N, CA, C, O and the ligand as a Tripos MOL2 file, in Angstrom:
@<TRIPOS>MOLECULE
protein
  289   287    73     0     0
PROTEIN
NO_CHARGES

@<TRIPOS>ATOM
      1 N         -35.3090  -11.9160   37.9590 N.3       1 MET1
      2 CA        -35.7440  -12.9640   37.0280 C.3       1 MET1
      3 C         -36.7100  -12.3600   36.0170 C.2       1 MET1
      4 O         -37.7470  -11.8170   36.3970 O.2       1 MET1
      5 N         -36.3790  -12.4490   34.7400 N.am      2 ASN2
      6 CA        -37.2980  -11.8990   33.7460 C.3       2 ASN2
      7 C         -38.2580  -12.9750   33.2480 C.2       2 ASN2
      8 O         -38.1580  -14.1380   33.6400 O.2       2 ASN2
      9 N         -39.1730  -12.5850   32.3970 N.am      3 ILE3
     10 CA        -40.2470  -13.4890   31.9940 C.3       3 ILE3
     11 C         -39.7080  -14.6980   31.2300 C.2       3 ILE3
     12 O         -40.2400  -15.8010   31.3560 O.2       3 ILE3
     13 N         -38.6660  -14.4950   30.4500 N.am      4 VAL4
     14 CA        -38.0910  -15.6190   29.7040 C.3       4 VAL4
     15 C         -37.4920  -16.6360   30.6680 C.2       4 VAL4
     16 O         -37.6530  -17.8430   30.4920 O.2       4 VAL4
     17 N         -36.8070  -16.1410   31.6760 N.am      5 GLU5
     18 CA        -36.1950  -17.0430   32.6550 C.3       5 GLU5
     19 C         -37.2630  -17.8080   33.4340 C.2       5 GLU5
     20 O         -37.0750  -18.9780   33.7660 O.2       5 GLU5
     21 N         -38.3750  -17.1530   33.7200 N.am      6 ILE6
     22 CA        -39.4740  -17.8280   34.4230 C.3       6 ILE6
     23 C         -39.9970  -18.9840   33.5700 C.2       6 ILE6
     24 O         -40.2220  -20.0820   34.0790 O.2       6 ILE6
     25 N         -40.1880  -18.7390   32.2860 N.am      7 PHE7
     26 CA        -40.6870  -19.8030   31.4110 C.3       7 PHE7
     27 C         -39.6850  -20.9510   31.3040 C.2       7 PHE7
     28 O         -40.0610  -22.1210   31.2380 O.2       7 PHE7
     29 N         -38.4050  -20.5880   31.2890 N.am      8 GLU8
     30 CA        -37.3910  -21.6420   31.1870 C.3       8 GLU8
     31 C         -37.3010  -22.4410   32.4830 C.2       8 GLU8
     32 O         -37.0450  -23.6450   32.4540 O.2       8 GLU8
     33 N         -37.5090  -21.7790   33.6150 N.am      9 THR9
     34 CA        -37.4040  -22.4530   34.9090 C.3       9 THR9
     35 C         -38.6460  -23.2860   35.1950 C.2       9 THR9
     36 O         -38.5460  -24.3830   35.7440 O.2       9 THR9
     37 N         -39.8150  -22.7710   34.8270 N.am     10 PHE10
     38 CA        -41.0780  -23.4590   35.1260 C.3      10 PHE10
     39 C         -41.8450  -23.6870   33.8370 C.2      10 PHE10
     40 O         -42.7950  -22.9590   33.5510 O.2      10 PHE10
     41 N         -41.4540  -24.6820   33.0520 N.am     11 PRO11
     42 CA        -42.0850  -24.8670   31.7440 C.3      11 PRO11
     43 C         -43.5360  -25.3200   31.8240 C.2      11 PRO11
     44 O         -44.2800  -25.1570   30.8560 O.2      11 PRO11
     45 N         -43.9550  -25.8830   32.9480 N.am     12 THR12
     46 CA        -45.3430  -26.3370   33.0470 C.3      12 THR12
     47 C         -45.9800  -25.8290   34.3290 C.2      12 THR12
     48 O         -45.2900  -25.4030   35.2560 O.2      12 THR12
     49 N         -47.2940  -25.8800   34.3700 N.am     13 GLN13
     50 CA        -48.0460  -25.5200   35.5610 C.3      13 GLN13
     51 C         -47.6320  -26.3850   36.7540 C.2      13 GLN13
     52 O         -47.5210  -25.8970   37.8780 O.2      13 GLN13
     53 N         -47.4070  -27.6780   36.4930 N.am     14 ALA14
     54 CA        -47.0230  -28.5790   37.5850 C.3      14 ALA14
     55 C         -45.6810  -28.1710   38.1780 C.2      14 ALA14
     56 O         -45.4890  -28.2500   39.3920 O.2      14 ALA14
     57 N         -44.7620  -27.7410   37.3410 N.am     15 ASP15
     58 CA        -43.4700  -27.2870   37.8500 C.3      15 ASP15
     59 C         -43.6440  -26.0550   38.7240 C.2      15 ASP15
     60 O         -42.9840  -25.9210   39.7550 O.2      15 ASP15
     61 N         -44.5270  -25.1620   38.3180 N.am     16 CYS16
     62 CA        -44.8000  -23.9640   39.1110 C.3      16 CYS16
     63 C         -45.3430  -24.3530   40.4800 C.2      16 CYS16
     64 O         -44.9200  -23.8130   41.5020 O.2      16 CYS16
     65 N         -46.2840  -25.2960   40.4910 N.am     17 ILE17
     66 CA        -46.9100  -25.7150   41.7450 C.3      17 ILE17
     67 C         -45.8770  -26.3390   42.6680 C.2      17 ILE17
     68 O         -45.8270  -26.0340   43.8590 O.2      17 ILE17
     69 N         -45.0530  -27.2170   42.1060 N.am     18 ARG18
     70 CA        -44.0180  -27.8540   42.9410 C.3      18 ARG18
     71 C         -43.0750  -26.8200   43.5340 C.2      18 ARG18
     72 O         -42.6850  -26.9120   44.6970 O.2      18 ARG18
     73 N         -42.7150  -25.8390   42.7250 N.am     19 HIS19
     74 CA        -41.8130  -24.7960   43.2200 C.3      19 HIS19
     75 C         -42.4740  -24.0020   44.3480 C.2      19 HIS19
     76 O         -41.8460  -23.7150   45.3670 O.2      19 HIS19
     77 N         -43.7260  -23.6560   44.1570 N.am     20 LEU20
     78 CA        -44.4520  -22.8970   45.1810 C.3      20 LEU20
     79 C         -44.5740  -23.7010   46.4660 C.2      20 LEU20
     80 O         -44.4220  -23.1550   47.5590 O.2      20 LEU20
     81 N         -44.8480  -25.0040   46.3420 N.am     21 GLU21
     82 CA        -44.9680  -25.8610   47.5230 C.3      21 GLU21
     83 C         -43.6630  -25.9170   48.2950 C.2      21 GLU21
     84 O         -43.6460  -25.8270   49.5230 O.2      21 GLU21
     85 N         -42.5740  -26.0670   47.5610 N.am     22 LYS22
     86 CA        -41.2550  -26.1400   48.1890 C.3      22 LYS22
     87 C         -40.9410  -24.8170   48.8960 C.2      22 LYS22
     88 O         -40.4310  -24.7970   50.0160 O.2      22 LYS22
     89 N         -41.2550  -23.7270   48.2190 N.am     23 ALA23
     90 CA        -40.9460  -22.4130   48.7790 C.3      23 ALA23
     91 C         -41.8050  -22.1290   50.0130 C.2      23 ALA23
     92 O         -41.3420  -21.4970   50.9620 O.2      23 ALA23
     93 N         -43.0550  -22.5990   49.9960 N.am     24 ARG24
     94 CA        -43.9910  -22.2630   51.0670 C.3      24 ARG24
     95 C         -43.8820  -23.2160   52.2530 C.2      24 ARG24
     96 O         -43.9690  -22.7900   53.4050 O.2      24 ARG24
     97 N         -43.6940  -24.4910   51.9760 N.am     25 TRP25
     98 CA        -43.8240  -25.5060   53.0120 C.3      25 TRP25
     99 C         -42.5700  -26.3360   53.2450 C.2      25 TRP25
    100 O         -42.4730  -27.0210   54.2630 O.2      25 TRP25
    101 N         -41.6040  -26.2920   52.3240 N.am     26 GLY26
    102 CA        -40.5000  -27.2470   52.4190 C.3      26 GLY26
    103 C         -41.0090  -28.6240   52.0450 C.2      26 GLY26
    104 O         -41.6870  -28.7750   51.0300 O.2      26 GLY26
    105 N         -40.6960  -29.6280   52.8420 N.am     27 ASP27
    106 CA        -41.0610  -30.9950   52.4750 C.3      27 ASP27
    107 C         -42.4430  -31.4230   52.9570 C.2      27 ASP27
    108 O         -43.0020  -32.3880   52.4380 O.2      27 ASP27
    109 N         -43.0080  -30.7130   53.9500 N.am     28 THR28
    110 CA        -44.2990  -31.1070   54.4970 C.3      28 THR28
    111 C         -45.3180  -29.9940   54.2870 C.2      28 THR28
    112 O         -45.1250  -28.8710   54.7530 O.2      28 THR28
    113 N         -46.3920  -30.3080   53.5910 N.am     29 ALA29
    114 CA        -47.4320  -29.3180   53.3640 C.3      29 ALA29
    115 C         -48.1750  -29.0090   54.6600 C.2      29 ALA29
    116 O         -48.4850  -29.9200   55.4290 O.2      29 ALA29
    117 N         -48.4590  -27.7510   54.9040 N.am     30 THR30
    118 CA        -49.2090  -27.3330   56.0850 C.3      30 THR30
    119 C         -50.5950  -26.8760   55.6580 C.2      30 THR30
    120 O         -50.7340  -26.0680   54.7400 O.2      30 THR30
    121 N         -51.6200  -27.3950   56.3280 N.am     31 CYS31
    122 CA        -52.9850  -27.0090   55.9930 C.3      31 CYS31
    123 C         -53.1870  -25.5190   56.2500 C.2      31 CYS31
    124 O         -52.8970  -25.0440   57.3480 O.2      31 CYS31
    125 N         -53.6750  -24.7740   55.2650 N.am     32 PRO32
    126 CA        -53.8650  -23.3310   55.4470 C.3      32 PRO32
    127 C         -55.0650  -22.9980   56.3350 C.2      32 PRO32
    128 O         -55.2300  -21.8520   56.7510 O.2      32 PRO32
    129 N         -55.9050  -24.0010   56.6250 N.am     33 TYR33
    130 CA        -57.1250  -23.7390   57.3970 C.3      33 TYR33
    131 C         -56.9410  -24.0390   58.8800 C.2      33 TYR33
    132 O         -57.4330  -23.2900   59.7240 O.2      33 TYR33
    133 N         -56.2340  -25.1320   59.2140 N.am     34 CYS34
    134 CA        -56.0560  -25.4770   60.6240 C.3      34 CYS34
    135 C         -54.5870  -25.5790   61.0160 C.2      34 CYS34
    136 O         -54.2790  -25.9060   62.1620 O.2      34 CYS34
    137 N         -53.6820  -25.3060   60.0920 N.am     35 THR35
    138 CA        -52.2290  -25.3310   60.2840 C.3      35 THR35
    139 C         -51.6830  -26.7110   60.6480 C.2      35 THR35
    140 O         -50.5420  -26.8220   61.0960 O.2      35 THR35
    141 N         -52.4820  -27.7620   60.4600 N.am     36 SER36
    142 CA        -51.9850  -29.1160   60.7020 C.3      36 SER36
    143 C         -50.9890  -29.5110   59.6260 C.2      36 SER36
    144 O         -51.0870  -29.0760   58.4780 O.2      36 SER36
    145 N         -50.0310  -30.3400   60.0110 N.am     37 THR37
    146 CA        -49.1250  -30.9020   59.0050 C.3      37 THR37
    147 C         -49.4840  -32.3480   58.6970 C.2      37 THR37
    148 O         -48.7410  -33.0380   58.0000 O.2      37 THR37
    149 N         -50.6310  -32.8150   59.2170 N.am     38 ARG38
    150 CA        -51.1030  -34.1680   58.9040 C.3      38 ARG38
    151 C         -51.8190  -34.1330   57.5570 C.2      38 ARG38
    152 O         -53.0430  -34.2330   57.4850 O.2      38 ARG38
    153 N         -51.0430  -33.9920   56.5100 N.am     39 THR39
    154 CA        -51.5920  -33.8460   55.1740 C.3      39 THR39
    155 C         -50.9420  -34.8540   54.2380 C.2      39 THR39
    156 O         -49.8280  -35.3160   54.4840 O.2      39 THR39
    157 N         -51.6360  -35.1860   53.1810 N.am     40 ILE40
    158 CA        -51.0480  -36.0350   52.1440 C.3      40 ILE40
    159 C         -51.2500  -35.3710   50.7940 C.2      40 ILE40
    160 O         -52.2620  -34.7080   50.5690 O.2      40 ILE40
    161 N         -50.2940  -35.5450   49.9000 N.am     41 PRO41
    162 CA        -50.4750  -35.0460   48.5370 C.3      41 PRO41
    163 C         -51.6450  -35.7580   47.8670 C.2      41 PRO41
    164 O         -51.8370  -36.9590   48.0570 O.2      41 PRO41
    165 N         -52.4100  -35.0350   47.1000 N.am     42 ASN42
    166 CA        -53.5630  -35.5950   46.4120 C.3      42 ASN42
    167 C         -53.6430  -34.9400   45.0360 C.2      42 ASN42
    168 O         -54.1660  -33.8340   44.8940 O.2      42 ASN42
    169 N         -53.1260  -35.6250   44.0370 N.am     43 ALA43
    170 CA        -52.9680  -35.0550   42.6990 C.3      43 ALA43
    171 C         -52.1380  -33.7820   42.8170 C.2      43 ALA43
    172 O         -51.0610  -33.8220   43.4120 O.2      43 ALA43
    173 N         -52.5850  -32.6730   42.2840 N.am     44 ASP44
    174 CA        -51.8050  -31.4440   42.4300 C.3      44 ASP44
    175 C         -52.3160  -30.6010   43.5980 C.2      44 ASP44
    176 O         -52.0110  -29.4140   43.7050 O.2      44 ASP44
    177 N         -53.1060  -31.2450   44.4780 N.am     45 ARG45
    178 CA        -53.5720  -30.5900   45.6860 C.3      45 ARG45
    179 C         -53.1070  -31.4090   46.8870 C.2      45 ARG45
    180 O         -52.3230  -32.3450   46.7340 O.2      45 ARG45
    181 N         -53.5890  -31.0580   48.0830 N.am     46 HIS46
    182 CA        -53.2580  -31.8030   49.2970 C.3      46 HIS46
    183 C         -54.5310  -32.0130   50.0940 C.2      46 HIS46
    184 O         -55.4850  -31.2420   49.9920 O.2      46 HIS46
    185 N         -54.5280  -33.0810   50.8960 N.am     47 TYR47
    186 CA        -55.6910  -33.3750   51.7210 C.3      47 TYR47
    187 C         -55.2820  -33.3050   53.1850 C.2      47 TYR47
    188 O         -54.2400  -33.8390   53.5630 O.2      47 TYR47
    189 N         -56.0970  -32.6470   54.0160 N.am     48 CYS48
    190 CA        -55.8150  -32.5040   55.4360 C.3      48 CYS48
    191 C         -56.6600  -33.4930   56.2330 C.2      48 CYS48
    192 O         -57.8850  -33.5070   56.1120 O.2      48 CYS48
    193 N         -55.9930  -34.3330   57.0630 N.am     49 TYR49
    194 CA        -56.7100  -35.2990   57.8950 C.3      49 TYR49
    195 C         -57.4540  -34.6200   59.0360 C.2      49 TYR49
    196 O         -58.4660  -35.1420   59.5040 O.2      49 TYR49
    197 N         -56.9760  -33.4720   59.4930 N.am     50 GLU50
    198 CA        -57.5730  -32.8060   60.6490 C.3      50 GLU50
    199 C         -58.9410  -32.2190   60.3150 C.2      50 GLU50
    200 O         -59.9300  -32.5150   60.9850 O.2      50 GLU50
    201 N         -58.9920  -31.3980   59.2910 N.am     51 CYS51
    202 CA        -60.2640  -30.7420   58.9580 C.3      51 CYS51
    203 C         -60.8830  -31.3120   57.6950 C.2      51 CYS51
    204 O         -61.8690  -30.7890   57.1780 O.2      51 CYS51
    205 N         -60.2770  -32.4160   57.1970 N.am     52 LYS52
    206 CA        -60.8560  -33.1530   56.0790 C.3      52 LYS52
    207 C         -61.1820  -32.2410   54.8980 C.2      52 LYS52
    208 O         -62.2600  -32.3000   54.3060 O.2      52 LYS52
    209 N         -60.2050  -31.4010   54.5860 N.am     53 THR53
    210 CA        -60.3530  -30.4610   53.4960 C.3      53 THR53
    211 C         -59.2080  -30.6620   52.5190 C.2      53 THR53
    212 O         -58.0700  -30.9110   52.9170 O.2      53 THR53
    213 N         -59.5190  -30.5520   51.2460 N.am     54 SER54
    214 CA        -58.4160  -30.5500   50.2940 C.3      54 SER54
    215 C         -58.0790  -29.1080   49.9610 C.2      54 SER54
    216 O         -58.9570  -28.2460   49.9200 O.2      54 SER54
    217 N         -56.8250  -28.8590   49.7290 N.am     55 PHE55
    218 CA        -56.3860  -27.4880   49.4520 C.3      55 PHE55
    219 C         -55.2440  -27.5350   48.4620 C.2      55 PHE55
    220 O         -54.5880  -28.5660   48.3090 O.2      55 PHE55
    221 N         -55.0060  -26.4350   47.7970 N.am     56 SER56
    222 CA        -53.8730  -26.3340   46.8870 C.3      56 SER56
    223 C         -52.8820  -25.3250   47.4330 C.2      56 SER56
    224 O         -53.1960  -24.5420   48.3290 O.2      56 SER56
    225 N         -51.6910  -25.3570   46.8820 N.am     57 VAL57
    226 CA        -50.6260  -24.4800   47.3730 C.3      57 VAL57
    227 C         -50.9800  -23.0060   47.1760 C.2      57 VAL57
    228 O         -50.4120  -22.1390   47.8400 O.2      57 VAL57
    229 N         -51.8990  -22.7210   46.2820 N.am     58 THR58
    230 CA        -52.1970  -21.3240   45.9740 C.3      58 THR58
    231 C         -53.2110  -20.7100   46.9290 C.2      58 THR58
    232 O         -53.5040  -19.5200   46.8140 O.2      58 THR58
    233 N         -53.7560  -21.4800   47.8670 N.am     59 VAL59
    234 CA        -54.7010  -20.9120   48.8310 C.3      59 VAL59
    235 C         -54.0110  -19.8130   49.6300 C.2      59 VAL59
    236 O         -52.9190  -20.0120   50.1650 O.2      59 VAL59
    237 N         -54.6550  -18.6580   49.7060 N.am     60 GLY60
    238 CA        -54.1030  -17.5710   50.5070 C.3      60 GLY60
    239 C         -52.9820  -16.8120   49.8330 C.2      60 GLY60
    240 O         -52.3670  -15.9450   50.4530 O.2      60 GLY60
    241 N         -52.7030  -17.1140   48.5830 N.am     61 THR61
    242 CA        -51.6740  -16.3740   47.8550 C.3      61 THR61
    243 C         -52.3310  -15.5760   46.7450 C.2      61 THR61
    244 O         -53.5350  -15.6760   46.5100 O.2      61 THR61
    245 N         -51.5200  -14.7870   46.0710 N.am     62 ILE62
    246 CA        -52.0570  -13.9860   44.9680 C.3      62 ILE62
    247 C         -52.5910  -14.8550   43.8540 C.2      62 ILE62
    248 O         -53.3380  -14.3780   42.9990 O.2      62 ILE62
    249 N         -52.2170  -16.1390   43.8510 N.am     63 PHE63
    250 CA        -52.6590  -17.0170   42.7650 C.3      63 PHE63
    251 C         -54.0310  -17.6250   43.0200 C.2      63 PHE63
    252 O         -54.6340  -18.2060   42.1180 O.2      63 PHE63
    253 N         -54.5290  -17.4910   44.2550 N.am     64 HIS64
    254 CA        -55.7140  -18.2510   44.6420 C.3      64 HIS64
    255 C         -56.9330  -17.9170   43.8070 C.2      64 HIS64
    256 O         -57.7090  -18.8050   43.4530 O.2      64 HIS64
    257 N         -57.1090  -16.6420   43.4880 N.am     65 HIS65
    258 CA        -58.3390  -16.2520   42.8170 C.3      65 HIS65
    259 C         -58.1600  -16.0380   41.3180 C.2      65 HIS65
    260 O         -59.0190  -15.4700   40.6440 O.2      65 HIS65
    261 N         -57.0470  -16.4980   40.8260 N.am     66 THR66
    262 CA        -56.8390  -16.3730   39.4000 C.3      66 THR66
    263 C         -56.9940  -17.7230   38.7300 C.2      66 THR66
    264 O         -56.6410  -18.7560   39.2990 O.2      66 THR66
    265 N         -57.5100  -17.7060   37.5470 N.am     67 HIS67
    266 CA        -57.5970  -18.9380   36.7700 C.3      67 HIS67
    267 C         -56.6000  -18.9140   35.6260 C.2      67 HIS67
    268 O         -56.6250  -19.7740   34.7460 O.2      67 HIS67
    269 N         -55.7250  -17.9220   35.6460 N.am     68 LEU68
    270 CA        -54.6770  -17.8710   34.6420 C.3      68 LEU68
    271 C         -53.6090  -18.8890   34.9870 C.2      68 LEU68
    272 O         -53.3890  -19.1910   36.1600 O.2      68 LEU68
    273 N         -52.9430  -19.4190   33.9690 N.am     69 PRO69
    274 CA        -51.7960  -20.2840   34.2750 C.3      69 PRO69
    275 C         -50.8020  -19.5200   35.1460 C.2      69 PRO69
    276 O         -50.6390  -18.3090   34.9940 O.2      69 PRO69
    277 N         -50.1370  -20.2310   36.0610 N.am     70 LEU70
    278 CA        -49.2430  -19.5860   37.0140 C.3      70 LEU70
    279 C         -48.0640  -18.8950   36.3250 C.2      70 LEU70
    280 O         -47.4770  -17.9610   36.8710 O.2      70 LEU70
    281 N         -47.7350  -19.3510   35.1490 N.am     71 GLN71
    282 CA        -46.6070  -18.7400   34.4590 C.3      71 GLN71
    283 C         -46.8700  -17.2570   34.1730 C.2      71 GLN71
    284 O         -45.9390  -16.4550   34.1020 O.2      71 GLN71
    285 N         -48.1270  -16.9110   34.0130 N.am     72 LYS72
    286 CA        -48.4520  -15.5090   33.7330 C.3      72 LYS72
    287 C         -48.2000  -14.6530   34.9650 C.2      72 LYS72
    288 O         -48.4140  -13.4420   34.9300 O.2      72 LYS72
    289 ZN        -56.6980  -28.7090   58.0620 Zn       73 ZN73
@<TRIPOS>BOND
     1     1     2 1
     2     2     3 1
     3     3     4 2
     4     3     5 am
     5     5     6 1
     6     6     7 1
     7     7     8 2
     8     7     9 am
     9     9    10 1
    10    10    11 1
    11    11    12 2
    12    11    13 am
    13    13    14 1
    14    14    15 1
    15    15    16 2
    16    15    17 am
    17    17    18 1
    18    18    19 1
    19    19    20 2
    20    19    21 am
    21    21    22 1
    22    22    23 1
    23    23    24 2
    24    23    25 am
    25    25    26 1
    26    26    27 1
    27    27    28 2
    28    27    29 am
    29    29    30 1
    30    30    31 1
    31    31    32 2
    32    31    33 am
    33    33    34 1
    34    34    35 1
    35    35    36 2
    36    35    37 am
    37    37    38 1
    38    38    39 1
    39    39    40 2
    40    39    41 am
    41    41    42 1
    42    42    43 1
    43    43    44 2
    44    43    45 am
    45    45    46 1
    46    46    47 1
    47    47    48 2
    48    47    49 am
    49    49    50 1
    50    50    51 1
    51    51    52 2
    52    51    53 am
    53    53    54 1
    54    54    55 1
    55    55    56 2
    56    55    57 am
    57    57    58 1
    58    58    59 1
    59    59    60 2
    60    59    61 am
    61    61    62 1
    62    62    63 1
    63    63    64 2
    64    63    65 am
    65    65    66 1
    66    66    67 1
    67    67    68 2
    68    67    69 am
    69    69    70 1
    70    70    71 1
    71    71    72 2
    72    71    73 am
    73    73    74 1
    74    74    75 1
    75    75    76 2
    76    75    77 am
    77    77    78 1
    78    78    79 1
    79    79    80 2
    80    79    81 am
    81    81    82 1
    82    82    83 1
    83    83    84 2
    84    83    85 am
    85    85    86 1
    86    86    87 1
    87    87    88 2
    88    87    89 am
    89    89    90 1
    90    90    91 1
    91    91    92 2
    92    91    93 am
    93    93    94 1
    94    94    95 1
    95    95    96 2
    96    95    97 am
    97    97    98 1
    98    98    99 1
    99    99   100 2
   100    99   101 am
   101   101   102 1
   102   102   103 1
   103   103   104 2
   104   103   105 am
   105   105   106 1
   106   106   107 1
   107   107   108 2
   108   107   109 am
   109   109   110 1
   110   110   111 1
   111   111   112 2
   112   111   113 am
   113   113   114 1
   114   114   115 1
   115   115   116 2
   116   115   117 am
   117   117   118 1
   118   118   119 1
   119   119   120 2
   120   119   121 am
   121   121   122 1
   122   122   123 1
   123   123   124 2
   124   123   125 am
   125   125   126 1
   126   126   127 1
   127   127   128 2
   128   127   129 am
   129   129   130 1
   130   130   131 1
   131   131   132 2
   132   131   133 am
   133   133   134 1
   134   134   135 1
   135   135   136 2
   136   135   137 am
   137   137   138 1
   138   138   139 1
   139   139   140 2
   140   139   141 am
   141   141   142 1
   142   142   143 1
   143   143   144 2
   144   143   145 am
   145   145   146 1
   146   146   147 1
   147   147   148 2
   148   147   149 am
   149   149   150 1
   150   150   151 1
   151   151   152 2
   152   151   153 am
   153   153   154 1
   154   154   155 1
   155   155   156 2
   156   155   157 am
   157   157   158 1
   158   158   159 1
   159   159   160 2
   160   159   161 am
   161   161   162 1
   162   162   163 1
   163   163   164 2
   164   163   165 am
   165   165   166 1
   166   166   167 1
   167   167   168 2
   168   167   169 am
   169   169   170 1
   170   170   171 1
   171   171   172 2
   172   171   173 am
   173   173   174 1
   174   174   175 1
   175   175   176 2
   176   175   177 am
   177   177   178 1
   178   178   179 1
   179   179   180 2
   180   179   181 am
   181   181   182 1
   182   182   183 1
   183   183   184 2
   184   183   185 am
   185   185   186 1
   186   186   187 1
   187   187   188 2
   188   187   189 am
   189   189   190 1
   190   190   191 1
   191   191   192 2
   192   191   193 am
   193   193   194 1
   194   194   195 1
   195   195   196 2
   196   195   197 am
   197   197   198 1
   198   198   199 1
   199   199   200 2
   200   199   201 am
   201   201   202 1
   202   202   203 1
   203   203   204 2
   204   203   205 am
   205   205   206 1
   206   206   207 1
   207   207   208 2
   208   207   209 am
   209   209   210 1
   210   210   211 1
   211   211   212 2
   212   211   213 am
   213   213   214 1
   214   214   215 1
   215   215   216 2
   216   215   217 am
   217   217   218 1
   218   218   219 1
   219   219   220 2
   220   219   221 am
   221   221   222 1
   222   222   223 1
   223   223   224 2
   224   223   225 am
   225   225   226 1
   226   226   227 1
   227   227   228 2
   228   227   229 am
   229   229   230 1
   230   230   231 1
   231   231   232 2
   232   231   233 am
   233   233   234 1
   234   234   235 1
   235   235   236 2
   236   235   237 am
   237   237   238 1
   238   238   239 1
   239   239   240 2
   240   239   241 am
   241   241   242 1
   242   242   243 1
   243   243   244 2
   244   243   245 am
   245   245   246 1
   246   246   247 1
   247   247   248 2
   248   247   249 am
   249   249   250 1
   250   250   251 1
   251   251   252 2
   252   251   253 am
   253   253   254 1
   254   254   255 1
   255   255   256 2
   256   255   257 am
   257   257   258 1
   258   258   259 1
   259   259   260 2
   260   259   261 am
   261   261   262 1
   262   262   263 1
   263   263   264 2
   264   263   265 am
   265   265   266 1
   266   266   267 1
   267   267   268 2
   268   267   269 am
   269   269   270 1
   270   270   271 1
   271   271   272 2
   272   271   273 am
   273   273   274 1
   274   274   275 1
   275   275   276 2
   276   275   277 am
   277   277   278 1
   278   278   279 1
   279   279   280 2
   280   279   281 am
   281   281   282 1
   282   282   283 1
   283   283   284 2
   284   283   285 am
   285   285   286 1
   286   286   287 1
   287   287   288 2
@<TRIPOS>SUBSTRUCTURE
     1 MET1         2 RESIDUE 1 A MET
     2 ASN2         6 RESIDUE 1 A ASN
     3 ILE3        10 RESIDUE 1 A ILE
     4 VAL4        14 RESIDUE 1 A VAL
     5 GLU5        18 RESIDUE 1 A GLU
     6 ILE6        22 RESIDUE 1 A ILE
     7 PHE7        26 RESIDUE 1 A PHE
     8 GLU8        30 RESIDUE 1 A GLU
     9 THR9        34 RESIDUE 1 A THR
    10 PHE10       38 RESIDUE 1 A PHE
    11 PRO11       42 RESIDUE 1 A PRO
    12 THR12       46 RESIDUE 1 A THR
    13 GLN13       50 RESIDUE 1 A GLN
    14 ALA14       54 RESIDUE 1 A ALA
    15 ASP15       58 RESIDUE 1 A ASP
    16 CYS16       62 RESIDUE 1 A CYS
    17 ILE17       66 RESIDUE 1 A ILE
    18 ARG18       70 RESIDUE 1 A ARG
    19 HIS19       74 RESIDUE 1 A HIS
    20 LEU20       78 RESIDUE 1 A LEU
    21 GLU21       82 RESIDUE 1 A GLU
    22 LYS22       86 RESIDUE 1 A LYS
    23 ALA23       90 RESIDUE 1 A ALA
    24 ARG24       94 RESIDUE 1 A ARG
    25 TRP25       98 RESIDUE 1 A TRP
    26 GLY26      102 RESIDUE 1 A GLY
    27 ASP27      106 RESIDUE 1 A ASP
    28 THR28      110 RESIDUE 1 A THR
    29 ALA29      114 RESIDUE 1 A ALA
    30 THR30      118 RESIDUE 1 A THR
    31 CYS31      122 RESIDUE 1 A CYS
    32 PRO32      126 RESIDUE 1 A PRO
    33 TYR33      130 RESIDUE 1 A TYR
    34 CYS34      134 RESIDUE 1 A CYS
    35 THR35      138 RESIDUE 1 A THR
    36 SER36      142 RESIDUE 1 A SER
    37 THR37      146 RESIDUE 1 A THR
    38 ARG38      150 RESIDUE 1 A ARG
    39 THR39      154 RESIDUE 1 A THR
    40 ILE40      158 RESIDUE 1 A ILE
    41 PRO41      162 RESIDUE 1 A PRO
    42 ASN42      166 RESIDUE 1 A ASN
    43 ALA43      170 RESIDUE 1 A ALA
    44 ASP44      174 RESIDUE 1 A ASP
    45 ARG45      178 RESIDUE 1 A ARG
    46 HIS46      182 RESIDUE 1 A HIS
    47 TYR47      186 RESIDUE 1 A TYR
    48 CYS48      190 RESIDUE 1 A CYS
    49 TYR49      194 RESIDUE 1 A TYR
    50 GLU50      198 RESIDUE 1 A GLU
    51 CYS51      202 RESIDUE 1 A CYS
    52 LYS52      206 RESIDUE 1 A LYS
    53 THR53      210 RESIDUE 1 A THR
    54 SER54      214 RESIDUE 1 A SER
    55 PHE55      218 RESIDUE 1 A PHE
    56 SER56      222 RESIDUE 1 A SER
    57 VAL57      226 RESIDUE 1 A VAL
    58 THR58      230 RESIDUE 1 A THR
    59 VAL59      234 RESIDUE 1 A VAL
    60 GLY60      238 RESIDUE 1 A GLY
    61 THR61      242 RESIDUE 1 A THR
    62 ILE62      246 RESIDUE 1 A ILE
    63 PHE63      250 RESIDUE 1 A PHE
    64 HIS64      254 RESIDUE 1 A HIS
    65 HIS65      258 RESIDUE 1 A HIS
    66 THR66      262 RESIDUE 1 A THR
    67 HIS67      266 RESIDUE 1 A HIS
    68 LEU68      270 RESIDUE 1 A LEU
    69 PRO69      274 RESIDUE 1 A PRO
    70 LEU70      278 RESIDUE 1 A LEU
    71 GLN71      282 RESIDUE 1 A GLN
    72 LYS72      286 RESIDUE 1 A LYS
    73 ZN73       289 GROUP 0 **** ****
């Protein structure tokens, strides 16, 4: 996949996030801190009922510490 194809496939940051979530978790988000699946979507992040933490799909990935748009 080249850079042009990436832009065409994921035109927005939200599309990138959804794709990453699907690739990482399938239909149910798993908390990266306690591995619970008792989570609910919360805006573009998720909330864990077990450890009462909100997290995003980029936790623990190469994207976690970057503030660049995911398309980059
Ligand atoms: Zn948790």
